[in-house]
N, C-alpha and C positions, 0 to 999 in steps of 0.2 A: 322473635327468633333469638335463640341463645347463642353465646359465643361459640360453643361446640358445633351447633348446627351450621353456623356461618363458616367455620373452619372446614367442616365436611363438604359444604357446597363449593368452597374455593378449591379444595383438593380434587373434587370430581370434575370441576371445570378445567383445572390444569391437566388432568389425565384424559380429557376428552379431545375430540377433533374440532370442537366448536371454536369459532373465532369471536363470537359475541353471545352474551347472555343477559337477558333482562327479566327480572323477577319482581312482580308487583303484588302487594297485598293491600288491604285497607289501611294498614299501619305504616308501611314503608315501601320503597322501591329500590332495588339493587340493580345496577348495570355493571357488567364486566366485559372487557374487551382485551384481546391479546394485543400486545405491542407488535408493530410490524418492524422487523429488523431491516436496517439499511443494507444495501448491497455491500459486500466486502470490497475493500480497496484492492486494486490489483497488486499482486506480489511481484516485486521486481527482483531479478536475479542478483545475487550478491557476487561481488568480485572476489575471487579467491586471492589470498595474499601471495606475494611472490616468495619463492623459496629463498632462504637467507644466504645460500651459497652462490647466487648469481652476482657477478660483479657489475657494478654500475659503470656505464661508459663515461669517462671524464669529458667534461665540456672543453672545447678548444679555447686557447687563450684569446683575449679580446682583440688582439692585433692580427690574428690569423684570418685569412680569407681563402676560400678554395681557389685553386688555379683555374683560370679560364683562358683559353687560347685567344690570341688577338683576332679580330675579324679579318676575313680574306681581303686581299688587296685586289682592286679591279684594274689598276694600272701600275706600272713599275714606279718605284720611288724616284724622285727628281734629284 
């Protein structure tokens, strides 16, 4: 088999719907098989960037704590 015949055979195999091809003669054997592609990875949604005109909330000072009312009294103070 010449190089040109081999190239033609490969082109026909690529253009066909075959997944496997084995050709044997007295002189040689050729086996071709299509690669099985792996399933695609799931596409995760991208986070959109925040618009630049939004103001960031400043963090409170480290000494600040939110006000919490005292617990209710069950008896009058002494």
